[in-house]
N, CA, C and O of each residue as an XYZ file, in Angstrom:
576
protein
N     -53.198    -75.582    -21.676
C     -52.136    -76.371    -22.292
C     -52.454    -77.851    -22.055
O     -52.807    -78.254    -20.947
N     -52.322    -78.638    -23.106
C     -52.595    -80.059    -22.973
C     -51.443    -80.742    -22.241
O     -50.341    -80.201    -22.147
N     -51.710    -81.913    -21.736
C     -50.682    -82.684    -21.033
C     -49.525    -83.011    -21.977
O     -48.364    -82.949    -21.572
N     -49.825    -83.354    -23.218
C     -48.778    -83.694    -24.191
C     -47.860    -82.496    -24.437
O     -46.641    -82.656    -24.477
N     -48.427    -81.303    -24.601
C     -47.607    -80.109    -24.832
C     -46.768    -79.795    -23.595
O     -45.609    -79.392    -23.704
N     -47.358    -79.981    -22.432
C     -46.622    -79.733    -21.186
C     -45.437    -80.684    -21.075
O     -44.340    -80.257    -20.716
N     -45.636    -81.956    -21.375
C     -44.550    -82.937    -21.322
C     -43.452    -82.599    -22.334
O     -42.267    -82.718    -22.021
N     -43.832    -82.185    -23.524
C     -42.841    -81.807    -24.534
C     -42.033    -80.607    -24.054
O     -40.813    -80.571    -24.218
N     -42.707    -79.630    -23.465
C     -42.003    -78.452    -22.946
C     -41.033    -78.830    -21.840
O     -39.900    -78.351    -21.810
N     -41.476    -79.685    -20.936
C     -40.613    -80.125    -19.824
C     -39.417    -80.896    -20.363
O     -38.294    -80.691    -19.901
N     -39.638    -81.783    -21.335
C     -38.545    -82.564    -21.922
C     -37.541    -81.653    -22.626
O     -36.332    -81.844    -22.498
N     -38.035    -80.671    -23.364
C     -37.145    -79.737    -24.054
C     -36.326    -78.951    -23.048
O     -35.129    -78.743    -23.252
N     -36.954    -78.510    -21.960
C     -36.227    -77.778    -20.921
C     -35.152    -78.660    -20.296
O     -34.036    -78.200    -20.051
N     -35.479    -79.915    -20.038
C     -34.497    -80.835    -19.432
C     -33.289    -81.021    -20.343
O     -32.150    -81.001    -19.876
N     -33.526    -81.199    -21.619
C     -32.428    -81.379    -22.565
C     -31.571    -80.125    -22.618
O     -30.343    -80.211    -22.591
N     -32.204    -78.966    -22.691
C     -31.452    -77.711    -22.741
C     -30.671    -77.499    -21.454
O     -29.516    -77.078    -21.495
N     -31.282    -77.784    -20.318
C     -30.601    -77.618    -19.037
C     -29.413    -78.548    -18.934
O     -28.358    -78.160    -18.432
N     -29.575    -79.767    -19.403
C     -28.489    -80.742    -19.370
C     -27.318    -80.270    -20.212
O     -26.167    -80.438    -19.808
N     -27.583    -79.682    -21.376
C     -26.516    -79.169    -22.230
C     -25.776    -78.025    -21.553
O     -24.549    -77.960    -21.617
N     -26.508    -77.125    -20.907
C     -25.867    -75.995    -20.241
C     -25.033    -76.484    -19.063
O     -23.906    -76.027    -18.874
N     -25.569    -77.406    -18.270
C     -24.817    -77.956    -17.141
C     -23.555    -78.649    -17.627
O     -22.508    -78.547    -16.988
N     -23.639    -79.351    -18.744
C     -22.490    -80.066    -19.280
C     -21.530    -79.129    -20.012
O     -20.508    -79.576    -20.532
N     -21.848    -77.834    -20.058
C     -20.962    -76.885    -20.724
C     -21.077    -76.932    -22.235
O     -20.124    -76.614    -22.948
N     -22.228    -77.323    -22.718
C     -22.401    -77.486    -24.157
C     -23.451    -76.527    -24.702
O     -24.389    -76.950    -25.378
N     -23.300    -75.251    -24.414
C     -24.220    -74.276    -24.983
C     -24.175    -74.418    -26.498
O     -23.111    -74.656    -27.069
N     -25.315    -74.273    -27.145
C     -25.378    -74.622    -28.554
C     -25.292    -73.434    -29.503
O     -25.453    -73.618    -30.710
N     -25.045    -72.224    -29.009
C     -25.014    -71.069    -29.882
C     -23.624    -70.449    -29.883
O     -23.069    -70.133    -28.831
N     -23.073    -70.279    -31.075
C     -21.795    -69.595    -31.254
C     -22.089    -68.326    -32.045
O     -22.333    -68.378    -33.251
N     -22.065    -67.209    -31.369
C     -22.351    -65.944    -32.038
C     -21.158    -65.540    -32.901
O     -20.056    -66.051    -32.700
N     -21.356    -64.641    -33.849
C     -20.216    -64.155    -34.637
C     -19.113    -63.563    -33.750
O     -17.928    -63.747    -34.026
N     -19.499    -62.861    -32.697
C     -18.512    -62.298    -31.767
C     -17.726    -63.418    -31.085
O     -16.504    -63.339    -30.961
N     -18.435    -64.464    -30.643
C     -17.770    -65.628    -30.031
C     -16.779    -66.242    -31.003
O     -15.652    -66.571    -30.633
N     -17.208    -66.394    -32.248
C     -16.381    -67.015    -33.273
C     -15.063    -66.265    -33.449
O     -14.000    -66.881    -33.523
N     -15.134    -64.947    -33.516
C     -13.925    -64.130    -33.678
C     -13.009    -64.295    -32.468
O     -11.796    -64.438    -32.622
N     -13.585    -64.276    -31.270
C     -12.778    -64.422    -30.054
C     -12.132    -65.800    -29.970
O     -10.960    -65.918    -29.614
N     -12.890    -66.838    -30.294
C     -12.355    -68.202    -30.244
C     -11.263    -68.381    -31.289
O     -10.210    -68.946    -30.995
N     -11.502    -67.905    -32.502
C     -10.483    -68.012    -33.553
C      -9.188    -67.347    -33.104
O      -8.103    -67.893    -33.307
N      -9.298    -66.189    -32.504
C      -8.121    -65.473    -32.024
C      -7.410    -66.254    -30.923
O      -6.183    -66.352    -30.921
N      -8.179    -66.806    -29.990
C      -7.560    -67.554    -28.884
C      -6.927    -68.861    -29.370
O      -5.872    -69.256    -28.873
N      -7.552    -69.525    -30.324
C      -7.006    -70.778    -30.861
C      -5.678    -70.510    -31.568
O      -4.754    -71.318    -31.479
N      -5.581    -69.397    -32.260
C      -4.347    -69.097    -32.981
C      -3.167    -68.864    -32.029
O      -2.014    -68.884    -32.460
N      -3.445    -68.646    -30.755
C      -2.383    -68.424    -29.757
C      -1.991    -69.699    -29.010
O      -1.051    -69.684    -28.216
N      -2.692    -70.787    -29.254
C      -2.414    -72.061    -28.576
C      -1.062    -72.590    -29.035
O      -0.738    -72.542    -30.222
N      -0.275    -73.095    -28.086
C       1.082    -73.540    -28.407
C       1.357    -75.011    -28.100
O       2.412    -75.529    -28.466
N       0.417    -75.692    -27.430
C       0.672    -77.085    -27.065
C      -0.654    -77.841    -26.945
O      -1.733    -77.260    -27.059
N      -0.542    -79.150    -26.712
C      -1.737    -80.001    -26.656
C      -2.631    -79.677    -25.470
O      -3.853    -79.783    -25.575
N      -2.056    -79.289    -24.357
C      -2.895    -78.904    -23.212
C      -3.721    -77.672    -23.568
O      -4.879    -77.555    -23.169
N      -3.116    -76.757    -24.323
C      -3.849    -75.581    -24.768
C      -4.965    -75.924    -25.737
O      -6.054    -75.355    -25.661
N      -4.702    -76.853    -26.648
C      -5.748    -77.294    -27.585
C      -6.898    -77.917    -26.798
O      -8.068    -77.633    -27.056
N      -6.549    -78.768    -25.837
C      -7.588    -79.427    -25.032
C      -8.400    -78.400    -24.242
O      -9.629    -78.468    -24.217
N      -7.722    -77.455    -23.599
C      -8.416    -76.435    -22.808
C      -9.345    -75.617    -23.700
O     -10.474    -75.323    -23.309
N      -8.886    -75.250    -24.882
C      -9.705    -74.485    -25.817
C     -10.892    -75.312    -26.302
O     -12.012    -74.809    -26.386
N     -10.646    -76.573    -26.618
C     -11.710    -77.490    -27.041
C     -12.813    -77.553    -25.986
O     -13.997    -77.469    -26.312
N     -12.426    -77.698    -24.742
C     -13.406    -77.784    -23.646
C     -14.137    -76.469    -23.423
O     -15.349    -76.458    -23.207
N     -13.411    -75.368    -23.474
C     -13.995    -74.068    -23.158
C     -14.893    -73.519    -24.263
O     -15.762    -72.689    -23.999
N     -14.690    -73.970    -25.476
C     -15.370    -73.357    -26.626
C     -16.246    -74.321    -27.403
O     -16.329    -74.236    -28.628
N     -16.890    -75.220    -26.715
C     -17.682    -76.244    -27.399
C     -18.700    -75.688    -28.379
O     -18.933    -76.290    -29.427
N     -19.301    -74.572    -28.068
C     -20.335    -74.021    -28.948
C     -19.763    -73.616    -30.306
O     -20.486    -73.610    -31.302
N     -18.487    -73.281    -30.356
C     -17.871    -72.818    -31.604
C     -16.989    -73.875    -32.260
O     -16.280    -73.563    -33.216
N     -17.011    -75.104    -31.781
C     -16.125    -76.139    -32.297
C     -16.652    -76.874    -33.526
O     -15.962    -77.745    -34.055
N     -17.829    -76.553    -33.981
C     -18.433    -77.285    -35.104
C     -17.799    -76.893    -36.435
O     -17.273    -75.791    -36.591
N     -17.859    -77.808    -37.377
C     -17.329    -77.552    -38.724
C     -18.028    -76.381    -39.400
O     -17.467    -75.759    -40.303
N     -19.234    -76.079    -38.975
C     -19.984    -74.984    -39.585
C     -19.421    -73.608    -39.217
O     -19.734    -72.620    -39.882
N     -18.609    -73.532    -38.183
C     -17.954    -72.271    -37.814
C     -16.582    -72.315    -38.494
O     -15.573    -72.659    -37.878
N     -16.578    -71.961    -39.764
C     -15.460    -72.223    -40.671
C     -14.133    -71.652    -40.170
O     -13.123    -72.355    -40.175
N     -14.118    -70.417    -39.747
C     -12.873    -69.786    -39.328
C     -12.272    -70.482    -38.112
O     -11.062    -70.697    -38.046
N     -13.116    -70.828    -37.162
C     -12.645    -71.519    -35.955
C     -12.149    -72.911    -36.319
O     -11.103    -73.348    -35.839
N     -12.905    -73.609    -37.169
C     -12.514    -74.961    -37.594
C     -11.139    -74.933    -38.255
O     -10.283    -75.769    -37.968
N     -10.941    -73.970    -39.136
C      -9.651    -73.855    -39.836
C      -8.523    -73.536    -38.857
O      -7.415    -74.053    -38.999
N      -8.796    -72.692    -37.870
C      -7.763    -72.358    -36.872
C      -7.358    -73.596    -36.081
O      -6.172    -73.823    -35.840
N      -8.340    -74.397    -35.679
C      -8.023    -75.646    -34.978
C      -7.232    -76.586    -35.888
O      -6.267    -77.212    -35.448
N      -7.636    -76.684    -37.146
C      -6.938    -77.582    -38.071
C      -5.476    -77.184    -38.216
O      -4.598    -78.045    -38.254
N      -5.216    -75.909    -38.297
C      -3.838    -75.441    -38.456
C      -2.989    -75.739    -37.225
O      -1.841    -76.162    -37.361
N      -3.529    -75.529    -36.033
C      -2.737    -75.809    -34.825
C      -2.525    -77.310    -34.667
O      -1.438    -77.735    -34.273
N      -3.529    -78.116    -34.962
C      -3.387    -79.575    -34.882
C      -2.302    -80.042    -35.851
O      -1.425    -80.823    -35.481
N      -2.365    -79.565    -37.076
C      -1.371    -79.962    -38.079
C       0.021    -79.497    -37.673
O       0.986    -80.252    -37.790
N       0.130    -78.264    -37.198
C       1.437    -77.734    -36.800
C       2.037    -78.531    -35.640
O       3.229    -78.839    -35.649
N       1.219    -78.862    -34.652
C       1.738    -79.621    -33.509
C       2.205    -81.007    -33.926
O       3.275    -81.451    -33.511
N       1.411    -81.695    -34.744
C       1.835    -83.028    -35.184
C       3.041    -82.968    -36.123
O       3.945    -83.797    -36.018
N       3.063    -82.019    -37.018
C       4.151    -81.954    -38.004
C       5.458    -81.430    -37.401
O       6.528    -81.978    -37.665
N       5.373    -80.377    -36.600
C       6.580    -79.696    -36.129
C       6.977    -80.016    -34.689
O       8.088    -79.704    -34.261
N       6.075    -80.629    -33.957
C       6.350    -80.907    -32.535
C       5.920    -82.327    -32.165
O       5.315    -82.555    -31.117
N       6.241    -83.266    -33.038
C       5.869    -84.660    -32.780
C       6.439    -85.144    -31.453
O       5.855    -86.016    -30.810
N       7.568    -84.589    -31.040
C       8.187    -84.982    -29.774
C       7.270    -84.699    -28.581
O       7.504    -85.219    -27.490
N       6.244    -83.894    -28.774
C       5.265    -83.593    -27.714
C       3.954    -84.355    -27.908
O       2.981    -84.110    -27.195
N       3.928    -85.273    -28.867
C       2.676    -85.970    -29.182
C       2.182    -86.853    -28.035
O       0.990    -87.153    -27.961
N       3.079    -87.271    -27.144
C       2.617    -88.062    -26.002
C       1.633    -87.284    -25.140
O       0.754    -87.872    -24.510
N       1.778    -85.960    -25.113
C       0.799    -85.138    -24.387
C      -0.585    -85.319    -25.016
O      -1.582    -85.464    -24.309
N      -0.634    -85.310    -26.353
C      -1.903    -85.560    -27.042
C      -2.403    -86.967    -26.748
O      -3.573    -87.154    -26.414
N      -1.520    -87.962    -26.870
C      -1.939    -89.351    -26.679
C      -2.530    -89.571    -25.286
O      -3.532    -90.272    -25.144
N      -1.925    -88.984    -24.271
C      -2.454    -89.139    -22.912
C      -3.832    -88.489    -22.789
O      -4.756    -89.089    -22.240
N      -3.969    -87.277    -23.293
C      -5.276    -86.608    -23.240
C      -6.321    -87.381    -24.044
O      -7.455    -87.553    -23.598
N      -5.935    -87.840    -25.219
C      -6.853    -88.578    -26.090
C      -7.271    -89.908    -25.477
O      -8.396    -90.365    -25.680
N      -6.365    -90.527    -24.728
C      -6.687    -91.793    -24.068
C      -7.772    -91.616    -23.017
O      -8.567    -92.523    -22.771
N      -7.795    -90.455    -22.407
C      -8.771    -90.175    -21.346
C     -10.046    -89.510    -21.859
O     -11.076    -89.534    -21.186
N      -9.975    -88.918    -23.053
C     -11.102    -88.131    -23.564
C     -11.323    -88.453    -25.043
O     -10.766    -87.798    -25.924
N     -12.138    -89.463    -25.295
C     -12.377    -89.917    -26.667
C     -12.962    -88.810    -27.543
O     -12.671    -88.747    -28.737
N     -13.777    -87.946    -26.962
C     -14.354    -86.862    -27.759
C     -13.264    -85.908    -28.253
O     -13.346    -85.394    -29.368
N     -12.260    -85.676    -27.436
C     -11.137    -84.830    -27.837
C     -10.327    -85.525    -28.932
O      -9.954    -84.897    -29.923
N     -10.059    -86.805    -28.756
C      -9.312    -87.551    -29.777
C     -10.039    -87.482    -31.114
O      -9.417    -87.211    -32.142
N     -11.325    -87.721    -31.114
C     -12.106    -87.694    -32.351
C     -12.087    -86.306    -32.991
O     -11.997    -86.179    -34.212
N     -12.172    -85.280    -32.169
C     -12.116    -83.906    -32.642
C     -10.793    -83.631    -33.347
O     -10.778    -83.082    -34.449
N      -9.695    -84.006    -32.725
C      -8.363    -83.767    -33.296
C      -8.169    -84.566    -34.576
O      -7.736    -84.016    -35.589
N      -8.485    -85.851    -34.541
C      -8.289    -86.701    -35.721
C      -9.135    -86.194    -36.893
O      -8.692    -86.225    -38.041
N     -10.336    -85.733    -36.601
C     -11.191    -85.215    -37.669
C     -10.565    -83.987    -38.334
O     -10.750    -83.771    -39.531
N      -9.838    -83.196    -37.577
C      -9.185    -82.010    -38.148
C      -8.093    -82.379    -39.149
O      -7.789    -81.587    -40.041
N      -7.514    -83.537    -39.022
C      -6.456    -83.949    -39.955
C      -6.980    -84.203    -41.356
O      -6.199    -84.298    -42.303
N      -8.273    -84.312    -41.495
C      -8.879    -84.505    -42.819
C      -9.284    -83.180    -43.460
O      -9.870    -83.161    -44.543
N      -8.971    -82.079    -42.791
C      -9.335    -80.756    -43.312
C      -8.562    -80.452    -44.590
O      -7.339    -80.585    -44.629
N      -9.268    -80.050    -45.617
C      -8.673    -79.761    -46.923
C      -7.693    -78.594    -46.896
O      -6.886    -78.450    -47.814
N      -7.749    -77.765    -45.866
C      -6.876    -76.587    -45.824
C      -5.446    -76.927    -45.401
O      -4.553    -76.089    -45.521
N      -5.225    -78.137    -44.913
C      -3.872    -78.534    -44.505
C      -3.108    -78.951    -45.759
O      -3.554    -79.834    -46.491
N      -1.964    -78.321    -46.010
C      -1.189    -78.662    -47.214
C      -0.730    -80.127    -47.219
O      -0.443    -80.703    -46.170
N      -0.669    -80.702    -48.392
C      -0.284    -82.111    -48.546
C       1.105    -82.391    -47.981
O       1.321    -83.447    -47.387
N       2.055    -81.466    -48.154
C       3.403    -81.716    -47.635
C       3.407    -81.802    -46.107
O       4.204    -82.545    -45.534
N       2.529    -81.055    -45.449
C       2.407    -81.127    -43.980
C       1.787    -82.461    -43.591
O       2.236    -83.101    -42.640
N       0.764    -82.882    -44.316
C       0.142    -84.182    -44.042
C       1.154    -85.315    -44.226
O       1.148    -86.286    -43.469
N       2.012    -85.189    -45.223
C       3.036    -86.212    -45.461
C       3.985    -86.304    -44.264
O       4.334    -87.406    -43.841
N       4.398    -85.184    -43.725
C       5.278    -85.182    -42.542
C       4.581    -85.873    -41.370
O       5.197    -86.655    -40.646
N       3.314    -85.583    -41.193
C       2.552    -86.207    -40.097
C       2.477    -87.717    -40.305
O       2.651    -88.483    -39.357
N       2.218    -88.151    -41.543
C       2.164    -89.594    -41.836
C       3.495    -90.266    -41.498
O       3.517    -91.339    -40.896
N       4.591    -89.638    -41.883
C       5.918    -90.212    -41.600
C       6.115    -90.341    -40.084
O       6.573    -91.378    -39.604
N       5.779    -89.314    -39.352
C       5.899    -89.381    -37.887
C       5.040    -90.511    -37.312
O       5.499    -91.301    -36.486
N       3.794    -90.568    -37.763
C       2.861    -91.569    -37.218
C       3.316    -92.992    -37.516
O       3.090    -93.903    -36.720
N       3.953    -93.176    -38.656
C       4.402    -94.515    -39.044
C       5.736    -94.901    -38.423
O       5.960    -96.072    -38.117
N       6.619    -93.937    -38.233
C       7.990    -94.284    -37.831
C       8.389    -93.854    -36.426
O       9.415    -94.302    -35.913
N       7.602    -93.000    -35.800
C       8.012    -92.467    -34.497
C       6.911    -92.559    -33.450
O       6.809    -91.700    -32.574
N       6.106    -93.576    -33.536
C       4.997    -93.718    -32.594
C       5.492    -94.275    -31.265
O       6.274    -95.225    -31.228
N       5.037    -93.686    -30.201
C       5.408    -94.152    -28.865
C       4.720    -95.471    -28.553
O       3.587    -95.722    -28.964
N       5.438    -96.303    -27.816
C       4.915    -97.601    -27.410
C       3.586    -97.420    -26.672
O       3.458    -96.572    -25.789
N       2.624    -98.221    -27.049
C       1.318    -98.187    -26.399
C       0.297    -97.328    -27.125
O      -0.898    -97.397    -26.837
N       0.765    -96.524    -28.061
C      -0.147    -95.629    -28.766
C      -0.237    -95.953    -30.254
O      -0.638    -95.108    -31.054
N       0.128    -97.153    -30.614
C       0.144    -97.555    -32.021
C      -1.225    -97.420    -32.691
O      -1.309    -97.018    -33.852
N      -2.277    -97.748    -31.980
C      -3.617    -97.652    -32.562
C      -3.946    -96.209    -32.911
O      -4.502    -95.934    -33.974
N      -3.603    -95.288    -32.014
C      -3.859    -93.880    -32.306
C      -2.994    -93.389    -33.455
O      -3.449    -92.589    -34.274
N      -1.772    -93.850    -33.527
C      -0.907    -93.462    -34.640
C      -1.488    -93.937    -35.964
O      -1.412    -93.227    -36.967
N      -2.066    -95.130    -35.972
C      -2.715    -95.620    -37.191
C      -3.900    -94.755    -37.561
O      -4.136    -94.501    -38.742
N      -4.659    -94.293    -36.557
C      -5.781    -93.402    -36.827
C      -5.295    -92.079    -37.406
O      -5.892    -91.544    -38.340
N      -4.217    -91.561    -36.850
C      -3.645    -90.315    -37.350
C      -3.190    -90.495    -38.789
O      -3.490    -89.669    -39.651
N      -2.464    -91.577    -39.043
C      -2.002    -91.883    -40.398
C      -3.189    -91.965    -41.356
O      -3.169    -91.358    -42.426
N      -4.205    -92.703    -40.979
C      -5.385    -92.862    -41.838
C      -6.133    -91.563    -42.088
O      -6.658    -91.346    -43.180
N      -6.183    -90.702    -41.088
C      -6.916    -89.437    -41.231
C      -6.219    -88.476    -42.178
O      -6.858    -87.574    -42.720
N      -4.930    -88.652    -42.384
C      -4.183    -87.721    -43.234
C      -4.229    -88.097    -44.710
O      -3.605    -87.426    -45.531
N      -4.941    -89.136    -45.057
C      -5.009    -89.575    -46.463
C      -6.163    -88.930    -47.187
O      -6.367    -89.186    -48.373
């Protein structure tokens, strides 16, 4: 084996090891997808969304359609029907930008009905908690 091939192998191993240590396994099997979709559909609050987001990183990509749609539905439902609990989201999002970006990106999902998006926009514009105005603007913008 040449030195160049050895270095490439070592670098690839380091990157893969770093992903596993960070909890970012890169493979979501069909079985995983079904289990994650089922668990996401049972989430009832922002702490649950966050815990699921952290635990299921391999299946959180847009390419895992069923899981993506399940997350989009819970995100939309929490913002539309439980805005009074949105401070839980804002606190988590303030500490974890990757989680905030994940949630906001779900608001652009085409599967969320327009009337639900309208309710979320109204909440974001008229009922935003002090200190979280920037995030409310992001939420409002993502629903357009």
